[in-house]
C-alpha positions, 0 to 999 in steps of 0.5 A: 939224413938230410935231403941233398939237391944237385945244381947242374952246371947248366943251371949255375951258368944260366943263373941271371941277375934279377932285381932281388938277390937269388939263392939257388940251393945245392943241399947241406947248406951250400948255395949259389948266391946271385946278386942283382949286380950279376956277381955269383958267389958260393956260400955255405950256411953252417952252425958252430957252437949253436950259432948260425954262420955264413961262409963265402967260398968263391966269388966269380966275376967276369970283366971286359978287357979294355979294347977287347971283346973277350971276357976275362975271369978272375984268377986267369991271365990273358 
């Protein structure tokens, strides 16, 4: 049986970009990828027919609206 780790909501929200990409593992191949640009994406490493594959599930970006100080997440309306 494989060991499973759990990322907390606090850890995910608090992950800050660094000069190198980061991988915060959650277990069973799932991890949060934090790019140096600040983009966070959920990724899964898995094997299919003996070959390793990588699937990006969700990309989370925060945009600033013009003339406004509030942040808008992708997939939401203002």
